N, C-alpha and C positions, 0 to 999 in steps of 0.2 A: 346394358341390360343383362341381368342374371336371373337364374331360377334357383330358389332355395326350397328344398323339400322339408316342410315343417312336420309333416306326419305321413308315414307310409304304411300305416296299419289298415285293418279292416274292422268290421263290427265287433268281434270278440276282443275285449280288453287284454292287452299284453304289456309286460314291463318293457319289452324291447322297442315297441313301436306305438306312436301316438296315432290318433285318428286322422283320416285322410285330409290333407290340406297342403297346398303349395303357396309359394309367394313369388311374385315378380319384383325384383329390385331394379328400380329405374332412378338413376341419380342417387340421391340419398334416401329415397322414399321406397316403402314397401307397400304393395297391395296384395290382398289375399285372394286365392282361388279355393273356394270351399272353406269350411270352418269346422273341421272335425274335433274330436275329443282333445282337450288341452291346447287348443290353438293359441290362446292368449299367452300361456306360459312359453310355448314354443317360439312365438314371435319375439318375446323378451329375450329368450335364450339366444336367438339369432342376432340380437342387438338392436331391436326396434321396439321402443316403448309403445304400449297399446294406444295411448292417447294421441300418438302421432300417425296412426294408421287410419285413413279416411275412406278406404274403398274395399269392398268385397265383391268378387265375381263368383257366382254359383253355377256349377255344372248341372246339378239335379238335386232332388230332395229325398233320397233315401236318408234315413235318420243319421247314419254314421257320417254323412257329409255336412251335417249342421248341428250336431250335438254340442259343439263348442261355440255356436253363434251367440247364444244368450249370454254366456259368461264373458265372451269378448266384448259384447255391446255394453254390459253393465260395468265391467272393469274399465273400459275405455272412458266412460263418463266419470266414474269415481276418481280416476287418476287425472282428470282435468281437461278432457277434450272439450273444445269450444266450437268446433265445426260440425255440421251435420255429417252423419255416416251415410255414404252413398253405397247402395246395394244394387247389383245387377244380377239378373238371372231369368230363367224361364218363368212362365206365367204363374205357377204356384207361389212365387216369391211374395206376391201381394198379401195373400192370406197368411203365409208363414210369418211375415213381419208383423202383421196385425195381431196375431195370437201371441207372438213373443213379447210384444210391448205390453199386452194385457197381463201376461205372466209376471212381468217385473213391475207392474204399476204400484203394487203395495209397497215394495222397497223404495221405489222412486219417491213416492209420496212421503214416506218416513223421512227421507234425507232432505227433501225440499222443505218440510216443516221444521227441520232443524237449521235451515238457512242456506242449504246448497242450491245453487241456481239450476234450473232445468236446461239451461243452455248445454248442448252436447247430447241431449236425449233424442233429438230429431233424427229421423231416418228418411232419406230421399230414395225412393224405389224406382228403378227403371227396368221395365220388362224387356227382355232380349228374346228375339226370335231367330230361327235359322236364316242366315243370309244377312243379318245385321252387322254393322261395323260401328265402332265408337273408339274413343281414346281415353286413357287414364295415365297420368304422369308422363305424357309425351310418348306413350306406347300405343301403337295402332293395334286394335283388337278386332278380330273377325270371329263370327260364330256360325257353325253349321250343326245339323244333326248328324254327327259323325259316327254314332254308334247306336245299336239296338240293345236295350238293356231290359229284357223281360217285358213287363207291362208298364214300364216307365216311359210314357210318350214324350214328356217334357224333359228332354235331356239334350245338352249341348256340348260340343267340343269347341275349344278356343285356340286361335292362333294369335300369338303376340309377336309384333315386329317393331324393331327400332334399330337404327344405325346398321342396317344390313345383317342383323341377326334375327332369326326366326325360331320361336319355340312353339310347339304344338302340344296341347294337353288333350288327349283323345277322350277322356272320361271313361266310365265303366262300359263294358259290353263289347259285342262283336262289331266289326266295321260295317258301316253302310257304304254305298257306292260313292258317297261324297268324301269319305275320309282320305282316299288315295290322292285325288287332285289337291285337296286341302293341305296335305302334308308334304307336297312335292318340294324336294330340296331343303327341307327343314334342317336347321342345325341340331335341334333336339326334338325328338318325338317321345312323349311319355304315354305309355300304355299300361293297362292293368291286366295282369296275367292270372291264370287259374290252373291249378294242378288237381284235376278231378279225382284222381285216385287217393288223394290225401284228405279230401273234404270231410268224409263221414267221421273219420277218426279224430280229426283235429278241429273241426268246425262245429261239431255237434249235430244232433238230429239223426234221422234214419236214411236209408238208401234213397228214398223218394225225395227227401229234402236235399240230399247231395246232388241228385240228378237235376233238380230245379235250379239250385245255386250254380252248378256248372254251366247250365244252358244260358245263364244270364251274363256270362263272361267270355272274353276272347280266348281262342285256342292258341297254342304256340304257333301253329301253322298260319293262322290269320294275322297274328302280330308280325311274324317274320316276313310274310309275303308283302304286307303293307310297307314295312320298312325297306325291303329290297326294291320294290317297284317305285316307291316314292324317292328312293336314293337319299335317305336321310343320313346325316353324318354321325349322329349318336342316337341309339335307341335306349331309353331308360324305362325299366319296369318298376312299378310301385303298386301299393294297395293290392298285394297278391292274396288270392284266396286259395287255401287257408293262409292266415297272416304269417305264420312261421314256417311255411314251406321252405326247404333249403334253396338258397340262391343258386347253388350249383345245378340243381335239378331244372330250374327255370331257364338258366343260361343254356344248358344242354339242349332243352326242348326247342328254344327259339333259334339256336345256332344251326339247326338242321335246315332252316329256311332263310337265314340272314347271316351273311359272312362279315358284316361290319361290326363296329364297336357296340357292345351290349353292356350296360351299366346297371347293377343292382341298386335301386334307390334306397338311401338310408336317411333317417331323420337327421336334419341339420346339414345335409349335403348341399353344397353350392356348386352350380354348373354355369 
């Protein structure tokens, strides 16, 4: 089992980073965690044709985490997928999928009327709640509400376990009291850092916007203390706000509270 970081960016588009999305590689199969901007292209770049990807797991539904969902879905069908797409995530997923299918209905009808089969346009939705467990591609997956992220109540952190390897993706926000025990002894913990002093100049908006955005994300102290107390082997940061904050600044901030290995997540990095 491996983690591939398909997109490590944030809402503002940048040349350097694609929208937030990760993948778990199990055997020769890939499944997605979130579907940010350009996720279909990034999956192909990583060596996984979109028609062979059958599962997506969502952490939450701020738009930057699913702007690439529709493109992935329609590309997957056009390129020949024959199996239903299975989508897992917190409760809003039901309405998200319903509206996305409506958005693409016109295009699907055009192609079907030209002779293309509708097989491959089906989406099977499974709502996931904190405390649930399930499996995908022989990977055991657990979910908890591991973070607080502003007014987003439907948000989940996920733990992936196979063959004695454990990867935890904490999702956006500051830790809840569930994240520490959930991340205990993880081989990899992925968290999403924030550099408050850089937000206004690089993220846009005014000082009040910057304050609100910063309050929705984990501090260096929170990240470092979780990694230390959970005794994780590798701490990976991704989806930094603002998106082009210097890696050295993030590493410097976290290393005050965590003496272990800290990795700056990069698009297409495999761990």
